C-alpha positions in Angstrom: -3.4 -6.7 4.9 -1.2 -4.4 6.9 -2.2 -1.9 9.5 -0.6 1.4 10.7 -0.6 2.4 14.3 -2.3 5.8 14.4 -0.6 6.7 17.7 2.8 6.4 16.0 1.9 7.7 12.5 3.3 11.3 12.0 0.9 12.0 9.1 3.7 12.5 6.6 1.8 10.7 3.8 4.8 8.7 2.5 2.9 5.4 3.0 0.1 6.6 0.8 2.3 7.1 -2.2 4.3 3.8 -1.5 1.2 1.6 -1.3 1.1 -0.3 -4.6 -2.7 -0.8 -4.5 -3.6 2.7 -3.2 -5.3 1.2 -0.1 -4.1 3.9 2.3 -6.3 6.9 2.9 -5.4 10.0 4.9 -7.3 10.0 8.2 -8.8 13.4 7.3 -11.1 11.7 4.8 -14.5 10.7 6.0 -14.3 7.2 4.4 -11.1 6.5 6.5 -13.1 6.5 9.8 -13.8 2.7 10.0 -10.2 2.0 9.0 -8.8 4.1 11.8 -10.6 1.9 14.3 -9.3 -1.3 12.6 -5.8 0.1 12.4 -5.8 1.2 16.0 -7.0 -2.3 17.3 -4.8 -4.5 15.2 -1.6 -2.4 15.3 -1.6 -3.2 19.0 -1.8 -7.0 18.6 -0.3 -7.9 15.3 3.5 -8.1 15.0 5.5 -5.1 13.9 7.1 -5.6 10.4 10.8 -4.8 10.7 12.0 -5.7 7.2 10.8 -5.6 3.7 10.0 -8.8 1.9 9.0 -9.6 -1.6 5.3 -9.4 -2.4 3.4 -12.7 -1.9 3.0 -14.7 -5.1 -0.7 -13.9 -5.4 -0.4 -10.2 -4.6 -1.3 -9.0 -8.1 -4.4 -11.2 -8.1 -5.6 -9.8 -4.8 -4.9 -6.2 -5.8 -7.7 -6.6 -8.4 -10.3 -7.9 -5.9 -12.7 -5.3 -4.8 -14.5 -5.1 -1.4 -12.2 -7.6 0.3 -13.1 -6.5 3.8 -14.7 -8.0 5.8 -15.3 -11.1 3.6 -11.6 -12.1 3.5 -10.4 -10.5 6.7 -8.7 -12.6 9.3 -7.9 -11.5 12.8 -4.8 -13.7 12.7 -1.6 -12.2 11.3 0.1 -13.9 8.4 3.1 -15.9 9.5 
């Protein structure tokens, strides 16, 4: 899972079209409200991603899993 700092986001929408699993919602949608809080909290403490890497080997499998949050959520960033 990745998070976006809402204080830095300029609401251009590019990330929405680039997300391969369509997991990013515009903050104007009601269903985005709980995600805004999560993004705000974890964008302050998780490391900033500065380079693109290849998808993890099980990314396609996880893309098919529904309702991953909060069951599989970890407060610790992937290393």
